[in-house]
C-alpha positions, 0 to 999 in steps of 0.5 A, spaced: 618 320 652 612 316 649 608 310 653 602 306 653 597 310 649 593 309 655 598 311 660 599 317 654 592 319 656 592 319 663 598 324 663 595 328 659 589 329 663 593 330 669 597 335 665 591 339 664 590 340 671 584 335 671 588 331 677 581 329 680 578 325 674 583 320 675 581 314 680 586 312 686 587 306 682 589 310 676 594 314 679 597 307 682 597 305 675 600 311 673 606 312 678 607 304 676 606 302 683 600 296 681 605 292 679 608 287 683 615 289 685 617 282 682 614 283 675 617 289 675 624 292 673 627 300 674 632 301 669 636 307 670 641 310 665 645 316 667 647 320 660 653 324 660 656 318 665 664 320 664 662 328 667 663 330 674 657 330 676 655 323 674 662 321 678 661 325 684 653 325 685 649 321 681 653 314 682 654 315 689 647 317 691 645 311 687 649 306 691 647 310 698 640 308 696 641 301 694 645 301 701 640 303 704 635 297 700 632 303 698 632 301 690 627 296 687 629 288 688 630 288 680 634 295 678 640 296 673 644 302 672 646 304 666 652 310 663 651 312 657 656 318 653 661 318 648 667 316 651 668 309 649 669 305 655 667 298 657 663 295 663 669 293 667 672 301 666 665 304 668 665 300 675 672 302 676 671 309 675 665 309 679 668 304 685 673 311 687 667 315 689 663 310 693 662 311 700 658 307 706 654 311 711 658 312 717 654 309 721 653 303 718 659 300 716 659 293 715 659 289 709 661 295 706 665 292 700 660 286 699 655 291 697 659 295 693 661 289 689 654 287 688 651 295 686 657 295 682 656 288 678 648 291 676 652 297 673 654 297 665 656 302 659 654 303 653 658 308 649 654 312 643 652 319 640 648 324 644 643 325 637 644 318 634 637 314 633 641 308 632 646 308 638 639 309 643 636 303 640 642 299 641 642 301 649 634 299 649 637 292 646 641 292 652 637 294 657 631 290 654 636 284 656 637 285 663 630 287 663 628 280 661 621 280 660 619 283 666 615 290 666 620 295 665 620 302 668 625 307 665 629 313 668 634 318 664 638 322 668 641 328 664 647 330 666 649 334 660 650 341 658 643 344 656 644 344 649 644 337 648 638 335 651 632 336 646 637 331 642 637 326 647 630 326 649 628 325 642 633 319 640 631 316 647 623 317 646 623 315 640 628 309 641 629 307 648 622 309 652 619 303 655 614 300 651 610 298 658 611 301 664 613 308 665 618 313 662 621 319 666 627 324 666 631 328 670 633 335 667 639 338 670 639 345 671 641 351 668 634 351 664 636 356 659 638 363 661 632 367 660 624 367 660 625 366 652 630 360 652 627 356 659 620 357 654 624 354 648 627 349 652 620 347 655 617 347 648 622 342 645 622 338 651 615 337 650 614 336 643 617 328 645 614 328 653 608 330 656 610 334 663 608 329 668 615 325 665 620 330 666 623 332 673 627 338 673 631 338 678 633 342 684 638 339 688 637 345 694 630 343 694 633 336 697 637 338 702 634 336 709 633 343 712 629 345 706 625 339 707 624 341 714 622 348 712 615 345 711 614 341 717 617 346 722 612 352 720 605 348 719 606 342 725 609 347 730 603 352 733 609 356 736 610 358 729 605 358 724 601 365 727 608 369 726 608 367 720 606 374 716 608 381 716 605 382 723 611 379 726 616 378 721 620 384 720 625 381 714 628 375 711 634 373 709 637 368 703 643 367 704 648 363 700 656 364 700 662 360 697 669 360 700 672 358 694 671 361 686 670 358 680 677 354 680 677 352 673 669 352 672 670 359 669 668 358 663 661 355 664 660 360 669 661 366 666 655 364 661 651 365 667 653 368 673 651 368 680 644 370 679 642 365 674 647 360 677 644 360 685 638 366 686 634 364 680 634 357 682 636 355 689 635 361 693 628 363 689 625 355 690 627 356 698 624 363 698 617 360 695 616 354 700 618 359 706 612 364 704 607 359 701 600 359 704 598 352 707 597 347 701 590 344 701 594 337 702 601 335 702 601 332 694 606 334 690 600 338 685 597 342 691 604 345 694 607 346 687 600 351 686 602 354 693 609 356 691 607 359 684 602 363 687 607 366 691 612 366 685 607 370 681 605 375 686 612 378 687 615 384 684 619 384 678 626 385 680 629 393 680 636 395 678 635 399 684 634 393 689 641 389 687 647 390 688 653 386 684 660 385 685 666 380 682 671 378 686 679 381 685 685 379 687 688 378 694 694 377 698 692 374 706 698 370 710 702 370 704 697 367 700 695 370 693 688 369 691 686 369 684 682 375 681 675 372 677 678 374 671 685 371 672 681 364 671 684 363 663 677 360 661 674 367 664 675 374 658 679 379 662 674 384 661 668 380 663 662 383 667 660 377 669 657 378 677 660 372 681 656 376 688 649 379 687 645 382 693 638 383 692 631 386 695 625 382 693 617 383 696 611 379 695 605 383 694 599 379 698 596 380 704 601 375 707 607 379 706 606 386 704 612 391 706 616 385 708 624 385 704 626 378 703 633 380 701 638 374 698 645 375 697 650 370 693 657 370 692 663 366 691 670 367 694 667 369 701 669 369 708 666 363 709 661 357 707 654 357 708 646 357 706 642 359 710 635 362 712 634 368 717 628 371 720 628 377 723 622 379 727 620 385 729 621 390 735 617 387 742 612 393 742 613 397 749 618 393 751 620 394 759 627 392 757 629 396 753 634 400 757 637 394 759 638 394 751 642 401 750 641 404 744 641 398 739 634 395 739 636 391 733 640 386 736 633 385 742 629 382 737 629 375 736 631 372 730 630 364 728 635 362 723 635 355 719 642 353 717 641 349 711 649 347 711 654 346 712 653 343 720 645 343 720 642 347 725 636 350 727 636 355 732 632 361 735 635 367 739 632 369 745 633 375 750 634 372 757 637 375 764 644 374 765 644 370 772 646 375 779 642 380 783 643 386 777 639 386 771 643 385 765 640 381 759 644 377 755 642 373 748 641 366 748 640 361 742 635 355 743 639 351 739 637 345 735 643 342 732 643 335 728 649 332 729 648 332 736 641 331 736 641 325 731 647 320 730 645 318 723 648 321 717 644 327 713 643 323 706 646 327 700 640 331 697 641 327 690 639 321 694 632 324 696 631 326 689 633 320 685 629 316 690 622 320 689 623 320 681 624 313 682 617 313 686 614 318 681 613 322 687 614 330 684 613 334 690 621 337 690 621 337 682 620 344 679 613 345 674 614 348 668 609 354 670 613 355 676 620 356 672 616 360 667 614 365 673 620 364 676 624 367 670 619 372 669 622 376 675 629 376 674 629 376 665 628 383 665 633 385 670 638 380 667 637 384 660 638 390 663 645 389 666 647 386 660 644 391 655 647 397 660 653 393 661 653 394 669 660 394 672 660 389 678 664 392 684 670 389 686 671 386 692 677 382 696 677 374 695 676 372 702 672 378 704 665 379 706 663 382 699 662 389 697 660 394 701 654 395 696 650 390 700 650 394 706 648 400 703 642 395 700 640 392 706 640 399 710 636 402 705 630 397 708 633 398 715 636 391 715 642 388 717 645 382 714 645 377 720 650 373 717 655 379 718 654 380 726 659 378 731 655 373 734 652 370 728 
């Protein structure tokens, strides 16, 4: 989105990879940090304000930031959508989803009223420069001559991203501050459509203005992954093929598509969860130590991991689709029972894959990914299974199943956040009986503070110009390059997914895939 000419040059400098040529002073100007807070204002426009994501996540996250005093002194929130609505109707709609922190209930209704008074609505078409010019006029009224910084959150289907960016760029971008755009996934369906979307966005924006959001990167335990590894001497030396036998990235939901079938059927579980959420976590997990915590240094290392990975082969993937199942007198529907899904749909609702990183640190270590809907449990976790102890003195005490005796580090991203390490120890008594125990950091028990929602962290980062947790275009290209050949093959060959009952542990094929690499899924053991 056009910004002042000098700023445009600076942004291009950064985009061309010559970040070092920018002085600290210029950098602060770029981020909009050099102006006194009293003289600047932030206008946050939620495009697609009447949609589910805006109601359930974006407005509540903005209120939480306001409640915690994290937003600038002068800010305005505008909803923009096609629906006709008054400011009062928007406030009424938003107020239904706002909640206060459990650990800080005081002044809750007062704070809500103050926040809602800063929320406004403008109705307009997504492809109308005229409507965006009207929005610009309203924004200027609220900015009242201050330095204006503008953030647009595109909570809309991807087929209208370019229209909105074009209109906002030409008619509603800031004349004297920064303008940034947050883009929600899906970022295309494959390499070609993703590249076309990036080209379209870059006609009106420079890379520095585009914030591609993956809300999993804003989750507390994913943020903690780098801290755990790089600030604890006990872990970093073990973080390689020498000590790690396999890494598992597991995502499961205990419900089906429930009315989202039409959207989901066009994408499937691989595009919806694996190619973005799980792959991003894998890149953060496996990257080399970055030069610094600067956004570009971290993203450079993530790109190196993605570019070192082998493109996925069909023989290393298992796909499944849930079927109807009756349990305890309740009948759960099949995926194809959803009225918005074609009866003959081959779209996978489950996928398991074995990935490999061909570099010195991870050569030969299987990274197993698993994602599915309508499974027996809801969870997202990273499981690191370590190698057997060479020449283990106590192997007789473990019987024949040495796998049960290996250490395992589990990072539970959700629900009930925790980090625990499975160790072997002696059961008290006169005999020599060994037991497996957990050294457990359970967040709810250790920290009384409520964990912020991922959207809060990501929105705050976008306002502050912190790009560390957002996806750069070359990262996106590398991620799609891994999955596009597989997705094309699945669709061209019309590979039929293995059926699994709703509420089960998923297709049997996933176990065969793991056993091919001498791995057991950690989430299916009796002790988790």
